[in-house]
C-alpha positions in Angstrom: 0.0 0.0 0.0 1.3 3.4 -0.9 1.4 6.2 1.6 0.7 9.9 1.0 3.1 12.1 2.9 4.6 15.6 2.9 8.1 16.0 4.5 9.0 19.4 5.9 12.2 20.7 7.3 14.5 18.3 5.4 17.2 19.1 2.8 15.9 17.5 -0.4 18.1 16.7 -3.3 16.2 17.8 -6.4 17.4 17.9 -10.1 18.1 21.6 -9.5 20.1 21.0 -6.4 19.4 21.1 -2.7 16.0 22.5 -1.5 14.3 23.0 1.8 10.8 23.3 0.4 8.2 20.7 1.5 8.4 17.4 -0.4 5.3 15.4 -1.2 4.5 12.0 -2.5 1.1 10.5 -3.2 -0.2 7.5 -5.2 3.3 6.2 -5.5 4.7 9.3 -7.3 6.4 12.6 -6.5 3.8 15.4 -6.3 4.0 19.1 -6.8 1.1 19.8 -4.4 1.3 19.4 -0.6 -0.6 16.2 0.1 -1.0 13.6 2.8 0.1 13.7 6.4 2.9 16.1 7.3 6.1 14.7 8.8 8.8 16.9 10.3 12.1 15.6 9.0 14.3 18.5 10.2 17.9 17.5 10.3 17.5 14.8 7.7 18.4 14.4 4.0 15.9 13.2 1.5 17.6 11.6 -1.5 16.6 9.7 -4.6 16.6 6.0 -4.1 19.8 4.1 -5.1 19.6 2.3 -8.4 22.2 -0.6 -8.3 23.1 -1.7 -11.8 25.2 -4.8 -10.8 25.3 -6.7 -7.6 26.0 -10.3 -6.6 25.8 -9.8 -2.8 22.6 -11.9 -2.9 24.5 -15.1 -3.4 25.1 -15.7 0.4 21.3 -15.5 0.9 20.5 -17.8 -1.9 23.0 -20.5 -0.9 24.5 -19.8 2.6 26.6 -22.9 2.2 27.7 -24.7 -1.0 24.9 -26.9 -2.2 22.4 -25.4 0.3 19.8 -24.5 -2.3 16.5 -25.3 -0.6 13.8 -22.6 -0.2 15.9 -20.0 -2.1 12.8 -17.8 -2.3 13.5 -16.9 1.4 16.9 -15.8 0.3 15.4 -13.4 -2.2 13.2 -12.0 0.6 16.3 -11.5 2.8 18.1 -9.9 0.0 15.3 -7.4 -0.6 15.4 -6.5 3.1 19.2 -5.9 3.0 18.9 -3.8 -0.1 16.1 -1.6 1.5 18.2 -1.1 4.6 21.0 0.2 2.5 18.9 2.6 0.5 18.8 0.5 -2.7 15.3 0.8 -4.3 16.1 -0.8 -7.6 18.6 -3.7 -7.8 20.0 -5.7 -10.7 21.0 -9.1 -9.4 24.0 -10.1 -11.5 24.0 -13.9 -12.0 26.7 -15.9 -13.8 25.8 -18.3 -16.6 29.2 -20.0 -16.9 31.2 -23.1 -17.5 32.6 -22.6 -14.0 29.7 -24.5 -12.6 28.4 -24.6 -9.0 26.9 -21.2 -8.1 28.1 -19.9 -11.5 26.7 -22.6 -13.6 23.5 -22.6 -15.8 21.6 -24.9 -13.3 22.1 -22.5 -10.4 21.4 -19.5 -12.6 18.0 -20.9 -13.6 17.3 -21.7 -10.0 18.0 -18.0 -9.1 15.9 -16.7 -11.9 13.0 -19.0 -10.9 13.3 -17.9 -7.2 13.4 -14.2 -7.9 10.6 -14.4 -10.4 8.3 -16.3 -8.0 8.5 -13.7 -5.2 9.6 -10.3 -6.5 6.0 -9.0 -7.1 5.4 -9.4 -3.4 8.5 -7.3 -2.4 8.9 -3.6 -2.2 12.3 -3.3 -3.7 12.3 -3.6 -7.5 14.5 -6.6 -8.3 15.8 -7.1 -11.8 18.0 -9.7 -13.4 21.3 -9.6 -15.2 22.6 -12.7 -17.0 26.4 -12.8 -17.1 27.2 -15.0 -20.0 30.7 -16.6 -20.4 31.7 -15.9 -24.0 33.1 -19.4 -24.7 30.1 -21.3 -23.4 29.1 -21.9 -27.0 27.0 -25.0 -26.5 24.8 -23.3 -23.9 24.1 -20.1 -25.9 20.6 -21.4 -26.8 19.9 -22.3 -23.2 20.9 -18.8 -22.1 18.7 -17.2 -24.8 15.8 -19.4 -23.6 16.3 -18.2 -20.0 16.4 -14.6 -21.2 13.1 -15.0 -22.9 11.5 -17.1 -20.2 12.4 -14.8 -17.3 12.2 -11.5 -19.2 15.8 -10.6 -18.5 16.6 -7.2 -20.0 20.3 -6.9 -19.3 23.1 -9.3 -20.5 26.8 -8.8 -19.8 29.6 -10.8 -21.4 32.5 -12.2 -19.4 35.5 -14.3 -20.3 37.1 -16.0 -17.3 39.1 -18.6 -19.1 42.9 -18.5 -18.2 43.8 -18.4 -21.9 47.5 -17.7 -21.4 48.0 -20.7 -19.1 45.9 -23.0 -21.3 47.8 -21.9 -24.4 51.1 -22.8 -22.7 49.8 -26.1 -21.6 50.1 -25.2 -17.9 47.6 -25.8 -15.1 45.7 -22.6 -14.1 46.2 -21.4 -10.5 43.7 -22.6 -7.9 42.5 -25.4 -10.2 41.7 -27.8 -7.4 39.6 -25.3 -5.4 37.7 -24.1 -8.4 37.0 -27.7 -9.5 35.6 -28.6 -6.1 33.2 -25.6 -6.3 32.1 -26.8 -9.7 31.4 -30.3 -8.5 34.0 -31.7 -10.9 37.4 -33.4 -10.4 40.4 -31.2 -11.2 41.2 -33.3 -14.3 37.6 -33.0 -15.7 37.5 -29.3 -14.9 40.8 -28.7 -16.7 39.7 -30.7 -19.7 36.6 -28.6 -20.0 38.6 -25.4 -19.9 41.0 -26.7 -22.5 38.2 -27.7 -24.8 36.5 -24.3 -24.5 39.9 -22.6 -25.1 40.6 -24.7 -28.2 37.3 -23.6 -29.7 38.2 -19.9 -29.4 38.1 -19.4 -33.2 34.3 -20.1 -33.2 33.5 -17.5 -30.6 33.5 -14.1 -32.4 31.0 -15.2 -35.1 28.8 -16.9 -32.5 28.8 -13.7 -30.3 28.1 -11.5 -33.3 24.9 -13.5 -34.1 23.8 -13.7 -30.4 24.3 -10.0 -29.9 22.3 -9.2 -33.0 19.4 -11.3 -31.7 19.5 -9.7 -28.2 19.8 -6.2 -29.7 16.7 -6.9 -31.7 14.8 -7.9 -28.5 15.8 -4.6 -26.9 18.1 -6.2 -24.4 20.7 -3.9 -22.8 24.2 -5.4 -23.3 27.5 -4.8 -21.6 31.1 -5.7 -21.8 33.0 -6.6 -18.6 36.6 -6.0 -17.5 37.7 -4.3 -20.7 41.4 -3.7 -20.6 42.3 -2.3 -24.0 40.8 0.0 -26.6 40.5 -3.0 -28.9 38.5 -4.9 -26.3 36.0 -2.2 -26.0 35.8 -1.5 -29.7 34.9 -5.1 -30.3 31.9 -4.9 -27.9 30.8 -1.5 -29.1 30.5 -3.0 -32.6 28.2 -5.6 -31.3 25.9 -3.0 -29.7 27.1 -3.3 -26.0 26.2 0.1 -24.6 27.6 -0.5 -21.1 31.2 -1.0 -20.1 31.4 -2.6 -16.6 34.5 -2.2 -14.5 37.0 -1.2 -17.2 40.5 -2.2 -15.9 42.5 0.6 -17.4 42.3 4.3 -18.3 42.6 3.3 -22.0 39.6 1.0 -21.9 37.5 3.6 -20.0 38.4 6.4 -22.4 37.5 4.1 -25.3 34.1 3.5 -23.7 33.6 7.2 -23.2 34.5 7.8 -26.9 32.0 5.3 -28.2 29.2 6.6 -26.0 28.9 3.7 -23.6 27.8 4.0 -20.0 30.7 3.3 -17.7 30.0 1.3 -14.5 32.6 1.2 -11.7 32.6 -0.6 -8.4 31.4 1.3 -5.3 33.6 -0.9 -3.0 36.6 0.2 -5.1 35.8 3.8 -4.1 35.3 2.9 -0.4 38.5 0.9 -0.3 40.5 3.4 -2.3 41.7 0.8 -4.7 40.8 -2.2 -6.8 41.1 -5.5 -4.9 42.4 -7.0 -8.2 45.1 -4.3 -8.7 43.3 -2.5 -11.6 43.0 1.3 -11.9 41.3 2.9 -8.9 37.7 3.9 -9.5 38.4 7.3 -7.9 41.0 8.0 -10.6 38.5 7.4 -13.4 35.8 9.4 -11.6 38.2 12.3 -11.3 38.7 12.2 -15.1 34.9 12.1 -15.7 35.0 8.5 -16.8 32.1 7.1 -14.7 28.3 7.2 -15.2 27.3 4.7 -12.5 28.5 3.1 -9.3 27.5 -0.5 -8.6 27.4 -2.4 -5.3 29.3 -5.3 -7.0 29.7 -7.6 -4.0 28.8 -5.3 -1.1 25.3 -3.6 -0.8 26.3 -0.9 1.8 29.0 0.5 -0.6 27.0 2.7 -3.0 25.8 5.1 -0.2 29.2 5.1 1.4 31.0 5.7 -1.9 28.8 8.8 -2.6 29.8 10.4 0.7 33.4 9.2 0.2 33.7 11.0 -3.2 32.6 14.3 -1.4 35.2 13.7 1.3 37.9 13.2 -1.4 36.9 16.5 -3.0 36.3 14.8 -6.4 32.7 16.2 -6.5 30.0 17.5 -4.3 27.4 15.1 -2.9 24.8 16.0 -5.5 27.1 15.0 -8.3 28.2 11.9 -6.4 24.6 10.9 -5.8 23.9 11.0 -9.5 26.3 8.2 -9.9 24.1 6.0 -7.7 20.7 7.2 -8.8 20.0 9.0 -12.1 23.2 7.6 -13.8 22.3 3.9 -13.3 18.7 4.6 -14.1 19.6 6.0 -17.5 21.8 3.1 -18.5 19.1 0.7 -17.6 16.5 2.7 -19.5 14.5 3.3 -16.4 13.4 6.9 -17.0 10.7 6.8 -14.4 13.1 6.9 -11.5 16.6 8.2 -10.4 15.6 11.7 -9.5 12.9 13.4 -7.3 10.9 15.0 -10.1 7.2 15.6 -10.1 5.5 12.7 -11.8 8.3 10.2 -11.3 8.1 7.2 -9.0 8.4 8.0 -5.3 11.7 6.0 -4.9 13.5 7.9 -2.1 15.5 7.4 1.1 15.9 9.4 4.3 19.4 9.7 5.6 20.8 11.0 8.9 23.7 13.2 7.7 25.6 12.8 11.0 25.6 9.0 11.1 25.1 8.5 7.3 22.6 5.8 8.1 19.5 5.1 6.1 16.5 5.5 8.3 13.7 5.2 5.8 13.3 3.8 2.3 10.3 4.2 0.1 9.8 2.4 -3.2 7.0 3.7 -5.5 5.5 5.3 -2.4 5.5 2.1 -0.3 7.5 1.7 2.9 10.4 -0.7 2.4 12.4 0.2 5.5 11.8 2.4 8.5 14.0 2.8 11.6 15.4 5.2 14.2 14.1 8.7 15.0 12.7 8.9 11.4 10.4 6.0 12.2 9.1 7.6 15.3 8.4 10.8 13.4 6.6 9.1 10.5 4.6 6.8 12.8 3.4 9.6 15.1 2.6 12.1 12.4 
């Protein structure tokens, strides 16, 4: 059920900057007129809800232990609760569809897609799906396409996690035994699979060209992942991939900017101050204007923390930083009904205590998704 409220006394981030005028929502949308019960939010910030374009932090809820896949729908519910508590009102759940098997394999992916689809209409947070397809999984392309159609998946990202250099040299990849165990295979079987996929590399470009053309015709948003060179990005741009996720170098990020792609960087990278994999720091790219959106990646609290961190670093003010977690991600996903607090748009918003920087309220399309602290007391007694 939506609530009709007018907030007074708060600092509200509007498309024109900060405002202290009353803010109203009714019928699930932002309103120009003062409607509903009046709530005094003096001392608080009212911000657009966070739109997370890529996150896999849901995995621990879906399978808290390897193989523990029963009643995964409850994991989806727990994920939505965590998202709301961290101010995320729209979340793209990024799920592998990979030869790596286990929680990255096609079987688990379809299990995730089924579980999310079965419960998301009952949840406040808007949950969406991303299929992360391994480029060399040629024999399962048709299965991936079928899943895209069946579950209405609107966002596909292409990955290549094969250790090509090692395989070309005839050497065992690092951590082979551990990865094989996660996949449910013996090390020998896992290595043979990787070698076979590597040996079929010449078939991959044409297969990807045809697949991308079919997805583009369906209106699916496509992205490249971990681009490291200009040539990498150019190849994906030619296929119609309009998103570059986590470019590893300045060269790749600049290439994405030149071809008009949306650039997604990791919010945990901003919070940490560096990439955990040793790639270029997200803050360096942001400082050069080479970022359109920050994603939670593996840690749902990070988008909010990263926005405040960018202000602390002096890279931009909070309004500009917030665009990287709200309107920027909304644009790349084609969700033009959210991402900013404009009259007529969805009432997706959060209330933040600027002193503690904690989310105390989250509203999604005018429905309460999370409520706590002094904000809860004010809303409930209004």
